[in-house]
N, C-alpha and C positions, 0 to 999 in steps of 0.2 A: 651838892644846887651851887649853877655857878653863878658868879657875880656879873651885873649890867655893866660894871665899870672898874676900871683898874686906878687904883690910888698914883698919884704924882710920885716919878721918881722908881714906880716899880716896874720892873724887867717884864717882858711878854715874849711868851714864846709862840712860833710859828704852828708846832704841831707837824706831824709826820704828814708828808704829801706824797701821792703817785701820780705822776704825770704820764700821760701818752703822747709821745712826740708825734706833732705832724709833718707833714709832707713839706713844707715849706721851711721847717727847721732839720731837715735831714742835711748830714754833712758839717754840721755845726758842732766845735767842739764843746766836750759836757761843761768844761771850766766857764767858757762865754755863756753857755745857755745858763747854767748856775747863777752868775753873775746879772743877768738879767729878771732871773724869777727871785731871787734876795737882794732887792738893790739899797734895802738898808742895812746890809750885812758887810763890813768891812771883807775888802778882799783878801786879806791873810787869814781871816777865819775859815772863808769859803775855801780856800788852797788846803786848810787845814782839815776842812772836812774830809776831803778828797783823799788825801794822804792818810787818815785816820780809817779809811774804808766805810764810812758812815754814807757816804753814798752810794746806792746802786742802780745798776743798769740791768734789767730783766734779771735782777735774784743777784748778779756779781758787782764784785768791787770795780770800780771803774778809775782809770788813772785820766790824769787833768787832761792829755791830749786825745783823749778817745774821741771819735765823731760820730755824732749819732745817727741814725737810722728810723726811717720813718716806721712807727710804729713800737718802738723801742718803750719802755715802761721804767719811769725814773723815778725812783726813790729819794725823795728830799729830807732828810730828818728834821726833827727838832731843832731849832734855833732861837736862844734866848737873845733878844733887844732891847734896848734900852729905848724908851719912847723919847722920838724926837733925833737919834742917832741917825746918821748917814756917814758914807764912806768920804765925806767931806770934800769940798769945793776945789777943782782944778783951777791951780794958780794962775794967773792973767799972764804971766808972763810964759808960761809952757803952752799957754793957748795962742798968743801970740807968735812964740817960736815955730811951732807946729804950721801954724796957718802958712809965715811965711817960707816954708819948706815945701810948698806944694809948688810941684813944677808942672802938672798937668791933671787936669779932670775931665772926665766926659760924664753920659749918661748911666755908664756901668761902673766904671774905676775913677780914683784917685791917686795918683804918684807923687808919694813924697819923696824928698830926698834926706833921708833922713841922719842926722848929723851923728856922730859916733858920740857914746857917752850916754843916748837916750833910750831907754827901753822900748820895747814895741807896744808894751801893756805893762799895770801894774802886777804885783804879786813879789815874792821872794824879797819883803821888806820895802817894797816900792809901793807908795801911793797910788801913782798915773805913770802914765807912757802916751806914747804917740795917739793910740785908740782912744783913750779916755779925753785927753785934749782932744781930739776931734769930736768927739761925740758931745763934748759941752760947748763947742763951736757951733755945731750943728743938730741939735737936740730934734730937730725934725724929721731927720733923717736917720735909716737903719742901715748904721756902718758897720763894717766887719773887717776883721784883718783877712788878704786873701792869702799870707804868707805871713814867715816871720824873719827877724834878720838878728844875730846877737848883739847885745846892747852897745859893744867896743867896733861893731862894723856899722860903717857908713853908708849910704848911697842908696839906689831904687827902692821904695817899699809901695807894695800895692793896696790899697784899701778898695774892698766892695762897698757900691753904695747900693745893690739890690741882692736878695737871696740869690736870684736867678742867675745874677751875674758871679756870685762867689761860688756855686755849685759850679758850672761853666769852668771854671778857671780852675777848682779844685780838680774837676774832672780829666781837663790837658794836662795839669801836673800829674796825676797817678798815671796816666798814658803816655809820659814822657814826650810832651810834645809842647810845652814850654819850655826855651831855652834862656838861661840865665848867666851871666859872664860878669867873672870880679876881675879886678886887680889885685896883687898883692905885692909886696915887697919880701923876699925871701931870703933868707940867710944863705951865703955860699955862692959858689958858680956852679948854676946850674948844667948839668953835661948829659940831660938823660933825653934831648931833645922833645918833642912831643909824648906825652907818657899818659898812658890810663893806668891808672891806680884804684885796684876794685879789691882791697883789702875791707873784710867785714868791721865793722864796728858796733860796739856795746856798751851802752850806757848805763851807768852806775850812781846811785844817789849816797854821797859820803854824809859824815856827820855833817850837821847844819843845814843838811839841804842842798848842798852844794853839788852841781851835776858834774860828773867827769867822764869822759869817752874814752875809751880804749880801744885799739886795735886788737881783737880777738877771733879766734875762728868761730867761735860760738856767735857770734854778732848776727847783725842784720846787714843783709848785703849792700854793699856800699859801693859809688864809682865815681871818680874826679878825673876829669878832662886836665892836663898839664899844658902848656905851651910858653916858652920863655920869648918876653918881648923885647926885652934891652939887659945888657949885662954890664955889671959896674965890676968888673974885673972880678980878682977872689972874694971879692967882700961880701955881694948880695946882686939878686937877679931880681928885676919885674918881671912877673907872671902875668898872663890872660890865662884864668881858672874858669871852666864849665863845670856844672853841675850834671851831674845824671839822676843822682838819687840826692835827698833832701834831709838828710841825716845831720841831727844837734853835734856842731863842733865838726863838719863833716872838714871844710876845707884845712882847718888848722889841725886836725889830726893826721890827715894823710900827708899833709907837708910836712909835718915830723917825722912821720912814718919814714919818707921817702929822704931824709936827714936833711931838709931844709924848711926849718920850721919859718912861720911869719914875723915879721918884724914886729916886736911890742905886744909880743902875745907871753903874759906873766904864767898863764897856765900850761902850756905845752910848748912853749919856745925855750931860747937858748939865752941865758943871764948876761953873759960875754955878750954876745950880738945886740940884745936889745940896750945894754948900756953903751956900745959903739954909735947906736943909732940915737939914744936920747940925746948923747954930746952934739948930733946932727940936728938937733929939733923935734925930734919924734918923741910927741907924748900920748901918745895913742897908738893902738895896733893899726897896722899899714895892712889894713882887708877891705876893700869897697866893694860895693855892689854896683857894677859900672851899668850892663843893661839888661832888659826883660824884653821878650818877646814872644809872641806867639799868634796864631789867629783865631780869630772865632768861627763858629760853625757856617756863619754866612759867608766867609770866605774874607771877610775883613780883616787885615793886618792890623797887631797891636804892637808898636816898637816905643819901649821909652830907654832913655840914657842920660844919664848926668856924669857932667867930670869929676877928676878929682877934685879937691878942696886946696887951696891955696897953701895949707900946712903940708900935706902930702907931696906938692909940686916943688916945695921950696927942700924939701928932704932930696928929692931925685936929682936938682940943679945942683945941691954940696954934694951929692955922691958922684955925681958927673965932672 
């Protein structure tokens, strides 16, 4: 016999749900889809459900980065929720910081000059990121990340304001029609000229959920274009870097593979070089998404660009 009411403080269970993915949700990542359907569940719990394989798509386990297709059948497992609990309120300081970082917006996209150290979304121990702050600031809009940047990478980040815009940007990215350029300071004197590095990359989850990428023959096809911009003797080189693919940590791993790690990269970089750069005032990783450009289907050109911040400029001045 079911009860008509739940006693105060008693946890509720959502029960198993099977949801068919609509055409308008095609192309969305499964983690974002779940966060929308489980609004009262903490982000950390949603990602735990995915890691444990409790979420199924067409009867199979789904990774967080899986992109849904129209007609997919998603199994959303039972989740116990404490009444009145939510993911929490996005701090006003974060909302204001993200609002101030907007450098362009139109009917389709918002361009954020993402500060280094700010995650693009919550998860992995973080409650909030850029997208949560924007949604809190604009609750009437349907906003989605069009792509991602590492937490320590600054620069151009695109937010889609319409599902149709999101799908189109993703299509252009899949077809290699989106041009993205980064500026990075790397260790040593780059002597390879313009160089295309196409070493496959494999993503591994290590203890604690940390992601580590390795150059491996059995990895995914990956390609990065490197071109020197300015040499600083034998100490460092400022590079223009373009992505042909968008793998996790791709620039950082390919730079290290070439023998020229990115300055300030504590995961794949060189400890001695990083210490030298810290003495010059570098307090973060020197990797900046400078430009992103493409053409919409109607031929309209989209081009966004953001300059280096004062900290990175100061490091170059001291090197020079």
